[in-house]
N, C-alpha and C positions, 0 to 999 in steps of 0.2 A: 359704808355704801348702803343705801336703802334697798330693802327687799321689795320686789314688786307687790303692789296692792297693800303695802304696810299701812298706808294712811287712807286707802280708798274706802269710801263709804258707800254701801250698796243700800238701795231702798227698794220696797216692794211696789208691785203694780198699784195696790190700793193707795200708797203714799204718793206716787206719781199722779194718780187720778185726783186726789185731794188737792195737790199742789196745783195742777193745771185746771182744776174745776171741771173735769169731764168724767165720763163714766169709765169703769174699768174696762169695758169692752172696747172703747176708743183706744186706750193704752195698748191693749192686745192687738188692735189693728195696726197701730204704729210700729209694734215690734214685728208683726207679720210683714209689713211693707218694708221693713228694714230702715225705717225712718228713725227709729230709736233702738240702739243696740241693747241687747239683754243677754243675760246668762241663765241658762236653764238650771234650777236647783230642785231636784226632786220633780214635784208636779208643777211647781210654780216658776216664776222668773224673779231674777234680781237685776236692777238697773244701777249702773254707776251714777252717783249724784252728779258728777261732772258731765256725763252724757246728757242728763236731763238739762243742765244749764246750757250746754252747747246747743241742744235742740231748740230751746227757747231763744237764744241769741240769733240763731239762723233764721227762725220764724219772725223775730222782731225786725230784723234788717230787711226782710222781704216785704213786710207790711209797711215799713217807713219809706 
């Protein structure tokens, strides 16, 4: 049986910003608005890679 998060990949706010081609502040806003789930680690945030993909899929279908 798999342990929770055993294959989970976390990315930083900067990595998400680079991927989405937006500023880090935009990513922080998405986190504050609860549009993008994140986990607080120390003073920063980590986002599950699959949550980023889910966010993009939801936005893509809304635009299409």
